[in-house]
C-alpha positions as CSV (number, residue, x, y, z in Angstrom):
1,M,-12.3,9.2,-0.1
2,K,-8.8,8.9,-1.4
3,S,-6.8,5.6,-1.6
4,L,-3.1,5.8,-0.9
5,F,-0.4,3.3,-2.0
6,V,2.3,2.8,0.7
7,G,5.3,0.9,-0.7
8,N,8.7,-0.3,0.5
9,L,7.2,-1.5,3.8
10,S,9.2,-3.7,6.1
11,F,7.6,-7.2,6.2
12,S,7.2,-6.8,10.0
13,V,4.9,-3.7,9.8
14,T,1.4,-4.4,11.0
15,E,-1.9,-2.8,9.8
16,Q,-2.2,-1.3,13.3
17,A,1.3,0.2,13.1
18,L,0.5,1.7,9.7
19,R,-2.8,3.1,10.9
20,S,-1.0,4.7,13.9
21,L,1.5,6.3,11.5
22,M,-1.2,7.8,9.2
23,E,-3.9,8.7,11.7
24,P,-2.3,12.0,12.7
25,Y,-3.0,13.3,9.2
26,G,-6.7,12.4,9.2
27,P,-9.4,9.7,9.7
28,I,-8.5,6.3,8.2
29,E,-11.3,4.3,6.6
30,R,-9.3,1.1,5.9
31,V,-5.7,-0.3,5.9
32,S,-4.8,-3.3,3.8
33,I,-1.4,-4.8,3.8
34,M,-1.1,-7.0,0.7
35,T,0.0,-10.5,1.2
36,D,1.2,-13.3,-1.2
37,R,-1.8,-15.5,-2.0
38,D,0.2,-18.7,-1.7
39,T,2.4,-18.1,1.4
40,G,0.4,-15.4,3.2
41,Q,3.6,-13.5,3.7
42,P,3.5,-9.6,3.4
43,R,4.5,-8.3,0.0
44,G,5.9,-5.0,1.2
45,F,3.1,-2.7,0.3
46,A,-0.3,-1.6,1.5
47,F,-3.3,0.5,0.6
48,V,-4.7,3.1,3.0
49,D,-8.1,4.6,2.4
50,M,-8.4,8.1,3.9
51,T,-11.9,9.7,4.2
52,N,-10.7,13.2,3.2
53,D,-8.8,14.1,0.0
54,E,-7.0,17.0,1.7
55,D,-5.9,14.9,4.6
56,A,-4.6,12.3,2.1
57,A,-2.5,15.0,0.4
58,K,-1.0,16.0,3.8
59,A,-0.2,12.4,4.6
60,I,1.6,11.9,1.2
61,S,3.5,15.1,1.7
62,A,4.6,14.2,5.2
63,L,5.3,10.5,4.9
64,N,6.7,10.0,1.4
65,G,10.4,9.4,1.9
66,K,10.0,9.0,5.7
67,D,12.0,6.1,7.3
68,L,9.9,3.4,9.0
69,E,11.8,0.4,10.5
70,G,14.8,1.1,8.4
71,R,12.9,1.4,5.1
72,T,12.2,4.6,3.1
73,L,8.5,4.7,2.5
74,N,7.0,5.4,-0.9
75,V,3.6,7.1,-0.3
76,T,1.6,8.1,-3.4
77,E,-2.0,8.3,-4.5
78,A,-3.1,4.8,-5.5
79,R,-3.7,4.3,-9.2
80,P,-7.0,2.7,-10.2
81,K,-6.8,-1.1,-10.6
82,T,-6.6,-2.1,-14.2
83,D,-7.5,-5.4,-15.7
84,R,-4.3,-7.4,-16.4
85,P,-3.9,-10.7,-18.1
86,G,-2.7,-13.3,-15.6
87,G,-3.8,-16.1,-13.4
88,P,-4.0,-19.7,-14.4
89,G,-3.4,-20.4,-18.0
90,G,-2.6,-17.1,-19.4
91,G,-1.1,-13.6,-19.5
92,A,2.0,-12.0,-18.3
93,G,4.8,-14.1,-17.0
94,R,3.8,-17.3,-18.8
95,K,6.6,-19.3,-20.3
96,R,6.4,-20.0,-23.9
97,G,7.9,-22.6,-26.1
């Protein structure tokens, strides 16, 4: 399985619309549009898990740079999640002083 990052999404794009866009390139395991934890509003990017690595490569090639609802998609292989400092009480973005 290969996880793809799909960035620069319009906030009105739904998981079903994204699935429909990507399905012609191969079977989709999961589509997750990321939302803000406080407001629930879309953050403008998603992760799509495709069952076949070759199909994922085809989707990247075909859809990266494609226009969807007036936005140019950024479709790449997702990077593994890394542990980052953050959250309550620490890490990146915390004001000091």
